[in-house]
C-alpha positions in Angstrom: 4.8 4.3 24.2 1.7 6.6 23.6 2.9 7.1 20.0 3.1 3.3 19.4 -0.4 2.8 20.9 -1.8 5.5 18.5 0.0 3.8 15.5 -1.5 0.5 16.5 -4.9 2.0 16.9 -4.9 3.8 13.7 -3.7 0.7 11.9 -6.5 -1.5 13.4 -9.4 0.9 12.8 -8.2 1.9 9.3 -8.0 -1.7 8.3 -11.6 -2.3 9.6 -12.8 0.8 7.8 -11.1 -0.2 4.5 -12.6 -3.9 4.9 -16.1 -2.3 5.0 -15.4 0.0 2.2 -14.2 -2.9 0.0 -17.3 -4.9 0.9 -19.3 -2.1 -0.5 -17.2 -1.7 -3.5 -17.5 -5.3 -4.4 -21.3 -5.5 -3.7 -22.3 -6.1 -7.3 -20.4 -9.2 -7.4 -23.1 -10.9 -5.6 -26.3 -8.7 -6.0 -25.4 -8.3 -9.7 -26.6 -11.9 -10.4 -30.2 -11.5 -9.4 -30.2 -8.1 -11.0 -28.9 -9.6 -14.2 -31.7 -12.2 -14.2 -34.3 -9.5 -13.5 -33.3 -7.1 -16.2 -32.2 -9.8 -18.7 -28.5 -8.4 -19.2 -26.0 -10.0 -21.5 -22.4 -10.6 -20.4 -21.1 -7.3 -21.5 -24.0 -5.4 -19.7 -23.2 -7.4 -16.6 -19.6 -6.5 -16.8 -20.5 -2.9 -17.0 -22.8 -3.2 -14.1 -20.2 -4.7 -11.8 -17.5 -2.4 -13.0 -19.3 1.0 -12.6 -18.5 1.5 -8.9 -14.8 0.6 -9.7 -14.8 3.6 -12.0 -15.3 6.3 -9.6 -13.4 4.5 -7.0 -10.4 4.7 -9.4 -10.8 8.3 -10.8 -11.0 9.8 -7.3 -7.9 8.2 -5.9 -5.4 10.8 -7.2 -7.2 13.8 -5.7 -7.8 11.8 -2.5 -4.1 10.8 -2.2 -3.1 14.5 -2.6 -5.7 15.5 -0.1 -4.4 13.0 2.3 -0.9 14.4 2.0 -2.3 18.0 2.4 -5.0 17.7 5.0 -4.5 14.4 6.7 -6.0 11.0 6.3 -8.3 11.1 9.3 -10.6 13.9 8.1 -10.5 12.6 4.5 -11.5 9.2 5.3 -14.3 10.2 7.6 -15.7 12.5 4.9 -15.4 9.9 2.1 -17.1 7.1 4.1 -19.9 9.4 5.2 -20.6 10.5 1.7 -21.2 6.8 0.4 -24.0 6.1 3.0 -27.0 7.6 1.2 -26.0 6.1 -2.3 -25.6 2.6 -0.6 -29.0 2.8 0.9 -30.6 4.1 -2.4 -29.3 1.1 -4.3 -32.1 -1.0 -2.7 -34.8 1.2 -4.5 -33.4 1.1 -8.0 -35.5 -0.4 -10.7 -33.8 0.4 -14.0 -30.4 -0.5 -15.5 -29.5 3.2 -15.6 -30.5 3.6 -12.0 -28.0 1.0 -11.0 -25.2 2.6 -13.2 -25.7 6.0 -11.8 -26.1 5.0 -8.0 -23.2 2.7 -8.6 -20.9 5.6 -9.5 -21.6 7.2 -6.1 -21.2 3.8 -4.3 -18.0 3.5 -5.8 -16.5 6.4 -4.0 -15.8 3.9 -1.1 -13.1 2.3 -3.4 -11.0 5.5 -3.1 -10.4 4.7 0.6 -7.3 2.8 -0.3 -5.4 5.9 -1.4 -6.4 7.6 1.8 -5.4 4.9 4.2 -2.2 3.7 2.5 -0.3 7.1 3.2 -2.2 7.7 6.4 -1.1 4.4 7.9 2.4 4.3 6.3 3.4 7.6 8.2 2.8 6.2 11.6 5.4 3.6 11.2 9.2 3.7 10.5 10.5 3.0 7.0 11.5 -0.7 7.8 8.0 -1.5 8.9 6.1 0.5 6.3 5.8 -2.4 3.8 4.2 -4.6 6.6 1.9 -1.9 7.9 0.6 -1.1 4.4 0.2 -4.8 4.0 -1.9 -5.2 7.1 -4.0 -2.3 6.0 -4.3 -3.6 2.4 -5.6 -6.8 3.9 -8.9 -4.9 3.9 -9.1 -6.2 0.4 -10.5 -9.3 2.1 -13.8 -7.2 2.2 -14.3 -8.9 -1.2 -14.2 -12.3 0.5 -16.4 -11.1 3.4 -18.9 -9.8 0.9 -19.1 -13.3 -0.6 -20.0 -14.8 2.8 -22.4 -12.3 3.9 -24.2 -11.1 0.8 -25.4 -14.4 -0.6 -26.9 -15.4 2.8 -28.8 -12.1 2.8 -30.0 -12.6 -0.7 -31.2 -16.1 0.0 -32.9 -15.2 3.3 -34.4 -11.7 2.6 -33.8 -10.8 -1.1 -31.1 -8.8 -2.7 -32.4 -5.5 -1.5 -31.3 -6.3 2.0 -27.7 -6.2 1.1 -27.4 -2.6 0.5 -29.4 -1.6 3.5 -27.2 -3.8 5.7 -24.1 -2.3 4.1 -25.2 1.2 4.7 -25.6 0.4 8.4 -22.2 -1.2 8.4 -20.6 1.9 6.8 -22.3 4.1 9.4 -20.9 2.2 12.2 -17.4 2.2 10.5 -17.5 6.0 10.3 -18.4 6.2 14.1 -15.6 3.8 15.0 -13.0 5.4 12.9 -13.9 8.8 14.4 -13.5 7.5 17.9 -10.2 5.5 17.4 -8.2 7.3 14.8 -5.7 10.1 15.5 -4.2 13.1 13.6 -0.4 14.1 13.5 0.6 17.4 11.9 4.0 16.2 11.3 2.6 13.9 8.5 1.2 16.8 6.5 3.3 18.3 3.6 4.2 22.0 3.8 1.5 24.3 2.7 3.9 25.9 0.3 3.7 22.7 -1.9 1.1 23.0 -4.5 -1.2 20.7 -6.2 0.9 21.1 -9.5 4.1 20.4 -7.5 2.8 17.0 -6.3 1.6 16.0 -9.7 5.1 16.9 -11.2 6.5 13.6 -9.6 4.1 11.6 -11.7 6.4 12.4 -14.7 8.9 9.8 -13.3 9.0 6.8 -15.6 9.1 4.4 -12.5 5.6 5.5 -11.8 4.3 4.5 -15.1 5.9 1.0 -14.5 4.4 0.6 -11.1 1.0 1.5 -12.6 1.5 -1.3 -15.0 2.3 -3.7 -12.2 -0.7 -2.7 -10.2 -3.1 -2.9 -13.2 -2.5 -6.7 -13.0 -2.0 -7.5 -9.3 -4.9 -5.2 -8.1 -6.8 -4.6 -11.2 -7.0 -8.3 -12.0 -7.8 -9.1 -8.3 -10.8 -6.7 -8.3 -12.0 -7.9 -11.8 -11.8 -11.6 -10.8 -13.5 -10.9 -7.4 -16.5 -9.2 -9.4 -16.5 -12.1 -12.1 -15.9 -15.3 -10.2 -19.3 -15.9 -8.5 -21.2 -15.9 -11.9 -18.3 -17.8 -13.5 -18.9 -20.6 -11.1 -22.6 -20.4 -11.6 -22.4 -20.5 -15.3 -19.2 -22.8 -15.9 -19.9 -25.4 -13.2 -23.7 -25.0 -12.7 -23.3 -24.2 -8.9 -25.9 -22.5 -6.8 -25.0 -18.9 -5.8 -24.1 -19.7 -2.2 -21.7 -22.4 -3.1 -20.3 -20.4 -5.9 -19.7 -17.5 -3.7 -18.0 -19.7 -1.2 -15.6 -21.1 -3.8 -15.0 -17.7 -5.1 -13.9 -16.6 -1.7 -10.9 -19.1 -2.1 -9.6 -16.6 -4.4 -10.6 -13.3 -2.7 -9.7 -14.2 0.8 -6.0 -15.1 0.5 -5.8 -12.3 -2.1 -6.7 -9.9 0.7 -5.5 -11.4 4.0 -2.1 -12.4 2.8 -1.2 -9.0 1.5 0.2 -8.4 5.0 2.6 -11.3 4.4 3.5 -9.9 1.1 4.4 -6.5 3.0 6.6 -8.5 5.3 8.4 -10.3 2.5 8.9 -7.1 0.6 10.4 -5.4 3.7 12.8 -8.5 4.3 13.7 -9.3 0.7 12.9 -6.2 -1.5 10.1 -5.2 -3.7 11.7 -6.3 -6.9 12.3 -9.9 -5.9 8.9 -10.4 -4.5 7.3 -8.8 -7.6 9.4 -10.8 -10.0 8.2 -14.2 -8.6 4.7 -12.9 -8.3 4.5 -12.2 -12.0 6.0 -15.7 -12.9 3.6 -17.6 -10.6 0.5 -15.6 -12.0 1.8 -16.3 -15.5 1.8 -20.1 -15.0 -1.6 -20.1 -13.1 -3.2 -18.0 -15.8 -1.8 -20.1 -18.6 -3.5 -23.2 -17.0 -6.7 -21.5 -16.3 -7.0 -20.0 -19.9 -7.4 -23.6 -21.5 -11.2 -23.9 -22.1 -13.2 -27.1 -21.8 -12.3 -29.1 -24.9 -13.6 -32.4 -26.5 -11.0 -34.0 -28.8 -11.8 -36.9 -31.2 -8.5 -38.5 -32.4 -8.3 -41.2 -35.2 -6.5 -44.3 -33.8 -5.8 -47.8 -35.3 -8.8 -48.8 -33.2 -11.1 -46.2 -34.6 -12.1 -42.7 -33.3 -11.3 -42.1 -29.6 -12.7 -39.1 -27.8 -11.0 -37.3 -25.0 -12.1 -34.5 -22.7 -9.6 -31.8 -21.6 -10.5 -29.1 -19.1 -10.1 -28.1 -15.3 -12.8 -29.5 -12.9 -14.0 -27.2 -10.2 -11.6 -28.6 -7.8 -8.5 -28.0 -9.9 -9.8 -24.6 -11.0 -10.4 -23.5 -7.4 -6.9 -24.7 -6.2 -5.4 -22.6 -9.1 -7.4 -19.6 -8.2 -6.2 -20.1 -4.7 -2.6 -20.0 -5.6 -3.3 -17.0 -7.9 -4.9 -15.2 -5.1 -1.9 -15.5 -2.9 0.3 -14.3 -5.7 -1.7 -11.2 -6.3 -1.8 -10.5 -2.6 2.0 -10.5 -2.5 2.1 -8.4 -5.5 -0.2 -5.7 -4.3 2.1 -5.3 -1.2 5.4 -5.3 -3.1 4.2 -2.6 -5.5 3.5 -0.3 -2.8 6.8 -1.2 -1.1 8.4 0.3 -4.3 6.5 3.5 -3.7 7.4 3.9 -0.1 11.1 3.2 -0.9 11.4 5.5 -4.0 8.9 8.5 -3.0 8.8 8.6 0.8 7.7 12.2 0.8 5.0 11.9 -1.7 3.4 8.6 -1.0 -0.2 10.1 -1.1 0.1 11.4 -4.7 2.1 8.5 -6.1 -0.1 5.8 -4.4 -3.2 7.7 -5.8 -1.9 7.6 -9.4 -0.8 3.9 -9.1 -4.2 3.1 -7.4 -5.9 4.7 -10.2 -4.1 2.5 -12.7 -5.1 -0.5 -10.6 -8.6 0.7 -10.3 -9.1 1.4 -13.8 -7.8 -2.1 -14.6 -10.6 -3.4 -12.3 -13.0 -1.2 -14.2 -12.1 -2.1 -17.8 -11.3 -5.9 -17.2 -14.8 -7.1 -16.3 -16.3 -5.1 -19.2 -13.7 -6.9 -21.6 -14.4 -10.2 -19.9 -18.0 -9.8 -20.7 -17.3 -8.7 -24.3 -14.9 -11.6 -24.9 -17.6 -14.1 -23.8 -20.2 -12.5 -26.1 -17.8 -12.5 -29.0 -16.2 -15.8 -28.6 -18.5 -17.8 -26.3 -15.4 -19.0 -24.5 -15.7 -18.3 -20.6 -12.1 -18.9 -20.0 -11.2 -16.0 -22.4 -11.2 -13.8 -19.3 -8.0 -15.7 -18.2 -6.5 -15.4 -21.7 -6.7 -11.6 -21.5 -5.0 -11.6 -18.1 -2.4 -13.9 -19.3 -1.5 -11.4 -21.9 -1.4 -8.4 -19.4 1.0 -10.5 -17.3 3.4 -11.1 -20.2 3.6 -7.2 -20.7 4.6 -6.9 -17.0 7.1 -9.7 -17.2 8.8 -8.2 -20.3 8.8 -4.6 -18.8 10.2 -5.8 -15.7 12.9 -7.9 -17.3 14.2 -4.9 -19.5 14.1 -2.3 -16.7 15.2 -4.3 -13.7 16.1 -7.9 -14.2 18.8 -7.2 -16.7 20.4 -4.9 -14.4 20.5 -7.3 -11.4 21.2 -10.9 -10.7 18.1 -12.5 -9.2 19.0 -16.1 -9.0 22.8 -16.2 -9.3 25.7 -16.0 -6.8 25.1 -12.4 -6.1 21.4 -12.5 -5.6 21.7 -12.5 -1.8 23.9 -9.5 -1.8 21.4 -7.7 -4.1 18.6 -8.7 -1.9 20.4 -7.0 1.0 20.9 -3.9 -0.7 17.5 -3.6 -2.4 
């Protein structure tokens, strides 16, 4: 009973800590808009600004995952969150573009918390509950949505500099709560005889590369769109920042909260089946989102007739909502693959897969901005994601679907044995 209560406490406080970390990590999605106006940034520079924290949050995931396996998630998480507080506070005093980029690198450390909490939480639960537990923890991604509720209100009421000050205080409180209500278990640590190189050797497995590809879209795409959507609503539909942030949360919130549902579905039906359907739903949504606002003039027997084709703000938001749900399920199912295939090395593998997803979240906003500057088409961001999903679908078909029956008479048998 004591063990169960400790596991529940670890899950709750870790999820809370990760939510705060994700709020901090996605901070530029909102404060980047007034900074862009002040500094006169173009779309590519804005993409670089928003993506800079994602870079360090991604690169540090592999060592953090390995340190979690070796030293335990509790101490690593506390040190990580504590290290971000000074950088978050200093963000309010930056004045030049390079200031924001440099400080953003240190703020981005908060994004590495995923590779700490995932193995830390998973090891407190039996194998048949790990997908759900990791899904609950991963629901901390909803910090991206919380950021869209909190930050715009602070910007309007007090100015954007109040946002990093408030988030620094929130992170300090999260450190204290995590210290008070988390636990350590030496049984969760790998043997001291296992070296850093030994852990990295497992990364040569081709399955790891495939899971990196999956995660680059379900998580990298989620992060990139969470950073990009507020300004997209402002520029594409002419909305005020508060309304734009509220509608953008219709993507971010289900994309975070419903990860737990994706974990439960992955436990029940298997990671493969869930991921396969996630990719197809994402493919359909991105195909529709990719179509730019278009005016057509057709020569008819009655003379020229003009038509306008394009998504209005309501249809656009509905598609983003569905896409957010699909990506939430996909984030959970990808890590269910990892817990099934690499139970003794979850930290290292989740670190490298998380690195791939994070790098996707870093590269994609920059590419979004570059495509807008080159083509002048805002929906080019969705065209790019559509292509990435195609790669995942083709790869998954050749390595998994061809060797299993997903929709035929034997599909149920396969799901039970997955």
